[in-house]
C-alpha positions as CSV (number, residue, x, y, z in Angstrom):
1,M,-0.1,0.1,-0.1
2,S,1.7,3.3,-1.4
3,A,2.5,6.1,1.7
4,S,-0.6,8.6,2.8
5,A,-0.7,12.5,2.4
6,P,0.2,13.0,6.1
7,R,3.1,10.8,6.0
8,L,4.5,12.0,2.9
9,A,4.1,15.5,3.9
10,A,6.1,14.5,6.9
11,V,8.7,13.4,5.1
12,I,9.0,16.4,3.2
13,R,9.4,18.5,6.3
14,D,11.9,16.5,8.0
15,S,13.9,16.5,4.9
16,F,13.9,20.3,4.7
17,E,14.7,20.2,8.6
18,D,17.8,17.8,7.6
19,Y,18.7,20.5,4.7
20,H,18.7,23.4,7.5
21,A,20.3,21.7,10.0
22,R,23.4,20.6,7.6
23,F,23.3,24.1,6.2
24,A,23.7,25.6,9.7
25,E,26.6,22.7,10.3
26,I,28.7,24.5,7.3
27,T,27.7,28.0,8.1
28,A,28.8,27.4,11.6
29,R,32.4,26.4,10.7
30,A,32.7,30.3,9.5
31,R,33.7,31.4,13.3
32,R,36.5,28.7,13.3
33,R,38.1,29.8,10.1
34,F,38.1,33.6,10.6
35,E,40.0,32.7,13.8
36,T,42.3,30.3,12.0
37,R,42.7,32.8,8.9
38,D,41.9,29.6,7.2
39,W,40.7,31.5,4.0
40,V,41.1,28.4,1.5
41,A,38.7,26.3,3.5
42,A,36.5,29.2,3.9
43,R,35.9,29.3,0.2
44,A,35.5,25.6,-0.2
45,D,32.9,25.9,2.7
46,A,31.1,28.3,0.4
47,V,30.9,26.2,-2.5
48,E,29.7,23.0,-0.7
49,R,27.1,25.6,1.1
50,I,25.7,26.7,-2.3
51,A,25.8,23.0,-3.4
52,L,23.9,21.8,-0.7
53,Y,20.2,22.4,-1.8
54,D,20.1,21.0,-4.5
55,Q,21.9,17.6,-3.0
56,C,19.3,17.6,-0.5
57,V,16.4,18.0,-3.2
58,A,17.7,15.0,-5.1
59,E,17.8,13.0,-1.7
60,C,14.2,13.6,-0.9
61,I,12.8,13.0,-4.5
62,L,14.7,9.4,-4.3
63,R,13.1,9.0,-0.8
64,L,9.9,10.0,-2.0
65,E,9.6,8.0,-5.6
66,A,10.2,4.6,-3.1
67,M,7.3,5.6,-0.8
68,L,5.2,6.9,-4.2
69,Q,6.1,4.1,-6.7
70,D,3.9,4.3,-9.6
71,R,1.7,7.5,-8.0
72,A,4.6,9.8,-8.1
73,R,2.8,11.9,-10.7
74,D,-0.6,11.7,-9.3
75,H,-2.1,15.0,-9.0
76,D,-4.8,14.6,-6.7
77,L,-2.4,13.0,-4.0
78,W,0.1,15.9,-4.5
79,V,-3.2,18.2,-3.9
80,R,-3.7,16.4,-0.4
81,I,0.0,16.5,0.3
82,R,0.1,20.4,-0.2
83,A,-2.7,20.6,2.3
84,E,-1.4,18.2,4.7
85,Y,2.1,20.1,4.6
86,A,0.6,23.5,5.1
87,A,-0.7,22.6,8.3
88,L,2.7,21.0,9.6
89,I,4.4,24.5,9.2
90,E,1.8,26.9,9.2
91,D,3.1,28.2,13.0
92,L,6.7,28.4,11.5
93,I,9.0,31.6,11.0
94,D,10.3,30.3,8.2
95,Q,7.7,28.6,6.7
96,E,8.4,30.3,3.4
97,L,11.5,28.6,3.0
98,F,9.9,25.5,3.5
99,K,7.2,26.2,1.0
100,T,10.0,27.0,-1.5
101,F,11.6,23.1,-0.8
102,Y,8.1,22.1,-1.4
103,N,7.8,23.9,-4.9
104,T,11.2,22.6,-5.9
105,L,10.1,19.0,-5.5
106,T,6.7,19.4,-7.2
107,R,8.1,21.2,-10.2
108,R,10.9,18.2,-10.6
109,F,8.2,15.7,-10.2
110,F,5.7,17.3,-12.9
111,R,8.2,19.6,-15.0
112,T,5.8,22.4,-14.5
113,H,5.6,24.8,-17.1
114,G,4.8,28.5,-15.3
115,V,3.0,27.3,-12.0
116,D,0.1,25.0,-10.8
117,P,-1.4,26.5,-8.0
118,A,-3.0,23.3,-6.9
119,I,-0.1,21.8,-6.1
120,E,2.4,24.5,-5.6
121,F,2.5,27.4,-3.0
122,V,1.9,30.5,-4.8
123,A,1.2,34.0,-3.3
124,L,1.8,37.0,-5.7
125,D,-0.7,39.4,-4.0
126,I,1.0,39.2,-0.9
127,E,4.7,39.9,0.8
128,P,4.7,36.8,3.1
129,T,7.5,38.5,5.6
130,D,4.8,41.3,6.7
131,A,3.3,38.3,8.7
132,I,6.7,38.1,10.9
133,T,6.0,39.9,14.4
134,H,8.7,37.8,16.1
135,P,11.8,39.9,17.4
136,V,14.9,38.9,15.8
137,A,17.5,37.9,18.6
138,R,19.8,41.0,19.3
139,H,22.1,42.8,22.0
140,S,21.1,46.3,23.0
141,Y,23.4,49.0,24.8
142,A,22.6,52.4,26.0
143,V,25.6,54.5,25.0
144,S,26.8,56.5,27.7
145,E,27.4,60.6,26.8
146,L,30.4,60.5,29.2
147,K,31.7,56.9,29.0
148,P,31.1,56.0,24.9
149,V,34.6,54.1,24.9
150,E,33.4,51.6,27.9
151,T,30.4,51.1,26.0
152,F,31.9,49.7,22.8
153,A,34.6,47.8,24.9
154,R,31.7,45.9,26.3
155,V,30.2,45.2,22.8
156,L,33.4,43.9,21.3
157,A,33.7,41.7,24.7
158,D,30.4,40.4,24.3
159,Y,31.2,38.7,21.0
160,R,33.8,36.6,21.9
161,F,36.4,34.8,19.6
162,D,39.1,32.5,20.6
163,V,41.9,34.8,19.6
164,P,42.3,37.7,21.9
165,Y,42.0,41.5,20.4
166,A,45.1,43.2,19.9
167,H,43.9,45.9,22.1
168,R,40.4,46.3,22.5
169,T,40.2,49.7,24.3
170,R,41.7,51.2,21.2
171,C,39.3,49.5,18.8
172,A,36.3,50.6,21.2
173,A,37.8,54.4,21.3
174,A,38.2,54.3,17.3
175,I,34.4,52.9,17.1
176,A,33.1,55.9,19.8
177,V,35.0,58.2,17.4
178,R,34.0,57.2,14.2
179,L,30.2,57.2,15.3
180,Q,30.4,60.6,16.7
181,D,31.5,61.8,13.9
182,D,29.0,60.0,11.1
183,L,26.3,61.1,13.2
184,A,27.4,64.8,14.2
185,H,24.6,66.0,12.0
186,W,21.8,64.6,14.4
187,G,23.2,67.2,16.8
188,E,24.9,67.3,20.2
189,N,25.2,64.3,21.8
190,P,23.6,62.3,18.8
191,L,24.3,58.5,19.9
192,R,21.6,57.0,22.6
193,S,21.7,53.5,22.0
194,I,22.9,50.7,19.9
195,E,21.3,47.2,18.7
196,L,23.4,44.4,17.3
197,L,22.0,41.1,15.9
198,D,23.2,38.3,18.2
199,T,24.7,36.4,15.1
200,V,27.9,37.4,13.9
201,F,27.8,37.9,10.0
202,Y,31.2,36.3,8.2
203,R,32.3,36.8,4.8
204,E,35.5,36.6,2.9
205,R,38.1,37.9,5.6
206,R,36.1,39.7,7.9
207,A,33.5,39.1,10.7
208,Y,30.4,41.9,10.8
209,L,28.5,43.2,13.6
210,V,25.3,44.1,12.2
211,G,22.7,46.3,13.6
212,R,21.8,50.1,14.3
213,V,22.4,53.1,16.5
214,L,19.8,54.9,17.3
215,G,19.5,58.8,18.5
216,E,16.5,60.5,20.0
217,H,14.3,60.9,17.3
218,R,16.2,58.7,14.6
219,F,18.2,55.7,13.7
220,S,20.6,54.7,11.2
221,P,22.5,51.4,10.0
222,C,25.6,50.1,11.9
223,V,27.9,47.4,10.8
224,I,31.3,47.0,12.6
225,A,33.8,45.2,10.6
226,L,36.1,43.2,12.3
227,V,39.7,41.6,10.7
228,N,42.0,38.9,12.0
229,D,45.4,39.4,10.2
230,E,48.8,39.4,11.1
231,R,48.2,42.5,13.4
232,G,45.9,40.4,15.4
233,L,42.0,40.6,16.0
234,R,40.8,44.3,15.6
235,A,38.0,46.7,14.3
236,D,38.5,47.7,10.9
237,T,35.9,50.1,10.0
238,V,32.3,51.2,11.1
239,L,29.4,51.5,8.4
240,T,26.9,53.6,9.2
241,R,25.5,55.2,5.6
242,R,23.0,53.2,3.8
243,A,24.9,53.5,0.6
244,D,27.8,51.6,2.1
245,V,25.7,49.0,3.8
246,A,23.6,48.2,0.9
247,H,27.0,47.8,-1.2
248,L,28.0,45.6,1.4
249,F,24.6,43.3,1.2
250,G,24.7,43.7,-2.3
251,T,24.4,40.9,-4.8
252,S,27.8,41.3,-6.5
253,R,29.7,40.0,-3.7
254,S,29.6,36.0,-2.2
255,Y,27.0,35.2,0.3
256,F,27.3,35.7,4.2
257,H,28.1,32.7,6.8
258,A,25.6,33.7,9.5
259,D,24.4,31.1,11.8
260,L,20.9,32.5,12.2
261,P,18.6,30.0,14.2
262,T,15.5,31.5,11.8
263,V,15.6,33.7,8.8
264,G,12.5,35.3,8.2
265,D,12.9,37.5,11.9
266,A,16.3,38.4,10.5
267,V,14.8,39.8,7.1
268,V,12.3,42.0,8.5
269,F,15.2,43.6,10.8
270,L,17.7,43.9,7.8
271,R,14.8,45.7,5.9
272,T,14.4,48.2,8.2
273,L,18.0,48.9,7.6
274,L,18.0,48.8,4.0
275,P,14.0,49.9,3.4
276,H,15.0,50.3,-0.8
277,K,16.8,46.8,-1.0
278,P,14.3,44.1,-2.6
279,I,13.6,41.6,-0.4
280,D,14.9,38.8,-2.7
281,E,18.3,40.1,-2.4
282,I,18.4,40.1,1.5
283,Y,17.4,36.6,1.5
284,T,19.9,35.6,-1.6
285,V,23.0,37.5,0.4
286,L,22.2,35.3,3.7
287,G,23.0,32.4,1.4
288,R,19.4,31.4,0.8
289,A,19.5,31.7,-2.9
290,K,16.9,29.5,-3.5
291,Q,14.5,31.7,-1.3
292,G,15.9,34.8,-3.1
293,K,15.1,33.0,-6.8
294,T,11.3,32.5,-5.3
295,E,10.8,36.0,-3.9
296,R,12.3,37.5,-7.2
297,Y,9.8,35.7,-9.0
298,R,6.9,36.8,-6.8
299,T,7.9,40.3,-6.9
300,F,8.4,40.7,-10.6
301,F,5.1,39.0,-11.5
302,R,3.3,40.9,-9.4
303,H,4.3,43.8,-10.9
304,F,4.1,42.2,-14.2
305,Q,0.4,41.6,-13.5
306,A,-0.3,45.0,-12.0
307,H,1.4,46.4,-15.5
308,P,-0.7,44.6,-18.0
309,N,-0.4,46.9,-21.0
310,E,3.5,47.4,-20.7
311,Q,5.5,45.0,-23.2
312,L,8.7,43.1,-22.5
313,V,11.4,44.6,-24.9
314,H,15.0,44.6,-25.9
315,A,17.3,45.9,-23.4
316,E,19.5,48.7,-23.9
317,G,22.8,48.4,-25.0
318,T,24.6,46.6,-27.7
319,P,23.3,43.3,-28.6
320,G,25.1,40.6,-27.6
321,M,26.7,37.7,-29.8
322,V,26.0,35.1,-27.4
323,M,23.1,36.4,-25.4
324,V,19.6,38.1,-26.1
325,V,18.6,40.4,-23.4
326,F,15.2,41.8,-22.6
327,T,13.4,43.8,-19.9
328,L,10.4,45.2,-18.9
329,P,11.0,49.0,-18.9
330,S,9.4,49.6,-15.3
331,Y,11.2,46.9,-13.5
332,P,14.8,46.6,-12.7
333,L,15.8,42.9,-13.9
334,V,17.1,41.6,-17.1
335,F,16.2,38.2,-18.8
336,K,19.0,36.5,-20.5
337,L,18.6,33.9,-23.3
338,I,21.4,31.6,-25.0
339,R,21.4,32.1,-28.7
340,D,21.3,29.2,-30.8
341,R,24.1,30.0,-32.9
342,F,27.2,32.5,-32.2
343,A,28.6,35.0,-34.5
344,Y,32.4,34.9,-35.3
345,P,34.8,35.1,-33.3
346,K,32.7,33.5,-30.7
347,R,34.3,29.6,-30.3
348,M,32.2,28.4,-27.1
349,S,29.1,26.0,-27.0
350,R,25.9,26.2,-25.4
351,R,27.4,23.9,-22.3
352,D,30.2,26.4,-22.2
353,V,28.2,29.1,-21.4
354,E,26.1,27.6,-19.1
355,D,29.3,26.2,-17.2
356,K,30.8,29.7,-17.2
357,Y,27.5,31.1,-15.4
358,S,27.4,28.3,-13.2
359,M,31.1,29.0,-12.1
360,V,29.9,32.8,-11.2
361,F,27.1,31.2,-8.8
362,Q,29.8,29.7,-7.1
363,L,32.5,32.2,-7.0
364,D,33.4,35.3,-4.5
365,R,32.2,37.5,-6.9
366,I,34.4,40.3,-5.2
367,G,32.0,43.0,-5.5
368,R,32.3,43.3,-9.3
369,L,30.4,40.7,-10.8
370,L,26.9,40.5,-10.5
371,D,24.9,37.6,-9.0
372,T,22.8,35.9,-11.7
373,Q,20.0,33.4,-10.8
374,S,18.8,30.7,-13.4
375,Y,15.0,30.2,-14.1
376,R,13.5,26.9,-16.1
377,S,10.3,26.9,-17.7
378,L,9.2,30.4,-17.4
379,R,5.4,31.1,-19.1
380,F,4.7,34.7,-20.1
381,P,1.6,35.4,-22.5
382,R,2.5,36.2,-26.1
383,A,1.1,39.5,-26.4
384,R,3.4,40.8,-23.7
385,F,6.4,40.7,-26.0
386,S,7.0,43.4,-28.5
387,P,7.0,42.0,-31.9
388,A,10.6,42.7,-32.6
389,L,11.5,40.9,-29.6
390,R,9.3,38.2,-30.1
391,E,10.5,37.5,-33.4
392,E,14.2,37.2,-32.5
393,L,13.4,35.2,-29.7
394,L,11.2,32.4,-31.6
395,R,14.3,32.8,-34.6
396,H,17.2,32.7,-32.6
397,C,16.7,31.1,-29.4
398,A,14.6,28.3,-30.3
399,L,16.6,25.9,-28.0
400,S,15.4,28.0,-25.3
401,V,11.7,29.1,-26.2
402,S,8.6,27.3,-27.4
403,E,5.1,28.1,-28.1
404,E,1.9,26.7,-26.3
405,G,-1.5,28.5,-27.2
406,D,-1.1,31.8,-26.1
407,D,1.9,31.9,-24.2
408,L,6.1,31.6,-24.8
409,V,7.5,29.3,-22.5
410,I,11.4,29.9,-22.0
411,D,12.8,26.8,-20.7
412,L,16.3,28.5,-19.5
413,C,17.1,32.1,-18.7
414,Y,19.4,33.9,-16.6
415,V,18.1,37.0,-14.7
416,Q,20.4,39.6,-13.6
417,R,19.6,43.3,-11.7
418,R,19.4,45.8,-14.5
419,L,22.4,48.1,-14.8
420,R,23.3,51.0,-17.0
421,P,25.9,49.7,-19.6
422,L,29.0,51.5,-19.1
423,N,29.7,52.4,-22.6
424,L,26.3,54.3,-22.7
425,Y,26.8,55.7,-18.9
426,L,30.3,57.5,-20.0
427,R,28.5,59.2,-22.9
428,E,25.6,60.5,-20.8
429,Q,27.8,61.8,-18.3
430,P,29.7,64.9,-17.5
431,A,33.8,64.8,-18.0
432,E,34.7,64.6,-14.1
433,A,32.0,61.6,-13.5
434,A,32.9,59.8,-17.1
435,R,36.8,60.2,-15.6
436,L,35.8,58.5,-12.1
437,A,33.3,55.5,-13.9
438,A,36.6,54.7,-16.0
439,L,38.6,54.7,-12.9
440,D,36.4,52.6,-11.7
441,Y,36.1,50.2,-14.4
442,G,40.1,50.0,-14.1
443,Q,39.7,48.9,-10.4
444,A,36.9,46.3,-11.3
445,I,39.4,44.7,-13.5
446,R,41.9,44.8,-10.9
447,D,39.8,43.7,-8.1
448,M,38.5,40.8,-10.1
449,A,42.3,39.8,-11.0
450,C,42.9,39.9,-7.4
451,N,40.2,36.7,-7.1
452,N,41.7,34.9,-9.8
453,I,39.0,36.2,-12.3
454,F,39.8,37.4,-15.9
455,P,36.8,38.6,-17.6
456,G,38.3,37.9,-21.3
457,D,36.2,40.5,-23.0
458,M,36.9,43.7,-21.1
459,L,34.7,45.8,-23.7
460,L,32.9,48.6,-22.0
461,K,29.6,47.3,-23.0
462,N,30.0,44.0,-20.7
463,F,30.2,46.3,-17.9
464,G,27.1,48.4,-15.9
465,V,27.3,51.0,-13.5
466,S,25.0,49.9,-10.3
467,R,23.2,52.8,-8.8
468,H,26.1,53.5,-6.4
469,G,28.2,54.5,-9.4
470,R,30.2,51.4,-9.3
471,A,31.7,49.3,-12.1
472,V,30.1,45.8,-12.1
473,F,30.8,43.2,-14.9
474,Y,28.1,41.0,-16.1
475,D,28.8,39.1,-19.4
476,Y,30.4,36.0,-18.4
477,D,30.8,34.1,-21.6
478,E,34.4,34.6,-21.9
479,L,35.3,34.8,-18.1
480,C,38.3,32.6,-17.2
481,M,40.7,31.9,-14.2
482,I,43.9,34.4,-14.0
483,T,45.7,31.1,-13.4
484,D,44.5,29.6,-16.5
485,C,45.9,32.5,-18.6
486,N,49.1,32.7,-20.5
487,F,50.4,36.5,-20.2
488,R,52.7,37.5,-22.9
489,E,54.5,40.0,-24.2
490,Y,53.6,41.1,-27.7
491,P,56.3,40.1,-29.9
492,K,58.3,43.0,-31.8
493,A,58.0,43.5,-35.3
494,T,60.9,42.7,-37.4
495,T,59.1,43.7,-41.0
496,M,57.3,46.4,-42.2
497,E,55.0,43.7,-43.4
498,E,54.5,42.4,-39.8
499,A,53.9,46.0,-38.7
500,L,51.1,47.0,-41.1
501,A,49.3,43.3,-40.5
502,D,45.9,43.3,-39.2
503,E,46.3,39.8,-37.8
504,P,49.5,38.9,-35.6
505,W,51.9,37.2,-37.7
506,F,53.0,34.9,-34.8
507,Q,51.3,31.8,-33.3
508,V,48.5,32.8,-31.0
509,D,47.3,30.1,-28.9
510,P,44.2,29.8,-26.8
511,G,44.5,31.1,-23.2
512,D,47.0,33.8,-24.6
513,V,46.7,37.3,-23.3
514,F,48.7,40.6,-24.2
515,P,48.2,43.2,-21.5
516,E,49.9,46.1,-23.2
517,K,47.5,45.4,-26.3
518,F,44.2,46.5,-23.8
519,P,44.2,50.2,-24.5
520,Q,43.5,49.5,-28.4
521,F,40.5,47.8,-28.0
522,L,38.6,49.2,-24.9
523,G,37.3,51.8,-26.6
524,L,37.6,54.8,-24.1
525,P,37.7,58.3,-25.2
526,A,41.3,59.9,-25.0
527,A,40.8,62.0,-22.0
528,Q,39.3,58.9,-19.9
529,A,42.2,56.3,-21.6
530,K,44.9,58.9,-20.4
531,A,43.2,58.9,-16.6
532,L,43.2,55.2,-16.8
533,Q,46.6,54.7,-17.6
534,A,47.9,57.1,-15.4
535,V,46.0,55.4,-12.2
536,H,45.8,51.8,-13.7
537,G,48.9,51.3,-15.8
538,D,49.8,48.0,-14.1
539,L,46.9,46.6,-16.0
540,F,48.9,47.1,-18.9
541,R,52.2,45.7,-17.9
542,V,52.6,41.8,-18.4
543,E,55.1,41.9,-15.0
544,W,51.9,42.9,-13.1
545,W,49.7,39.8,-14.1
546,Q,52.6,37.4,-13.8
547,A,53.2,38.5,-10.5
548,L,49.9,38.2,-9.5
549,Q,49.6,34.7,-11.0
550,A,52.2,33.4,-9.0
551,R,50.4,34.7,-5.7
552,L,47.6,33.0,-6.9
553,R,48.8,29.6,-7.5
554,V,50.0,29.4,-4.0
555,G,46.9,30.3,-2.7
556,D,47.9,34.0,-1.5
557,Y,44.9,35.7,-2.6
558,P,45.0,39.9,-2.0
559,D,42.8,41.0,0.6
560,T,40.0,43.2,-1.2
561,P,37.7,44.5,1.3
562,P,34.4,45.7,0.5
563,Y,35.2,49.6,1.3
564,P,37.8,52.0,0.4
565,D,41.0,52.4,2.4
566,S,39.8,55.6,3.3
567,M,37.0,54.0,5.6
568,R,39.3,52.2,7.7
569,L,39.7,53.1,11.4
570,A,42.8,54.7,12.3
């Protein structure tokens, strides 16, 4: 006799709780990695945790198949399982995470195109976190007007590590001074209290105490960054501006390792600090990438349905040779579909492109690569596509797009936050803003290189500018590892024919890179190119790349903090 709906629902609940426990086990290692400065193991933990979700889903599917046997795709049975499952989780803070896990299972069993509300949890008309009223666990401190240093010394003492502070009182004094300076515009004695989450957030080489500072009538985010290097454990900076905290929690970086007992209450708290950050991005940066995808789908389609007369159109920018990119003009996302064929000189396959995007998903994106989420079996009304876009998708993306009645079904697409393409941005800005953007473009290439990432195609059109003015790379089809490249001097011509040749007259192998030739194809105007050369001239010297390669090959990754040196504490 096959298993009953209540028993199957309990198996799914237990499977998610097993995933949650294993997720927490990996996350909890972050403290030890930080204390021992084991950055290589921390990177391995990040990759292991990302892979864990699909691993646990696959394990659960095998268990359900053994129990269901020939009823694995019995729609009526799954309707009953859904009802039983909803009752099991209705009082949980993190019930949305449980629902997403359940939806993943049904979609893999039924290969659903679009959504099936009879067997899936769908809530396009509400914001589920609005129902969470449980306060997240936190420390609260009254800040003495006369003895603020003592308060912050106590704050640091409450967050214990198995390595001592190099000088806790000096750190406390530096934090107090920075907060007094940052909040001076609040008036005399601006700082009344501080609240910090119990959970320490870890990422890359830093530990973060996350919370807010409160004055008499206002509050501001407060993030204290701690480092543990050859100088010992110490406070490195304090972030109070929302723009800086939003960048720290941005999707162009790897996910935090924060051992939160429950997630939904932490998301609600973080939204008070960053009210303009989409909820999907908050879930994602906490390592709950699948929930981030669910929330992104929910919020986009709610907006999509609320604007029934707006069409999907080609995204602004130079058309790509590998991807067709479209957007809904009123919503800040782009959808990227792989073309069936790539124009010369692109030599990669469709599988190669998918592998590149998968690789970026697992990388420390160092603040310079957009997080990209892959979606399968999305269903859109055919009439919502502009005629030009619809024609191109059906002609050039037939491996990804099919027609079903009045709908287009997209088998695979990649979704990113929409940025202004750098080549367009530079044309639109006044001279000084364009110069600063060009310099940050150079810094982006340098930052990526320090994390063993070579963009491959460094044309301006492949970079965008975020709302905070940062250059971010978003086109990954030619991305590769620095350690896989062969950085070479460009041979000197020995004859007039060689000097005038349009193509290299010498052997060029896959992976060969000639840094001195970068300026010829970047496409920067003369003034911006000169500024880039003055500040980032190292990028055009083969010696710089070869020296960096040597460091990366022995695991010596340069530190790339998510804030400028000017913000570090004295």
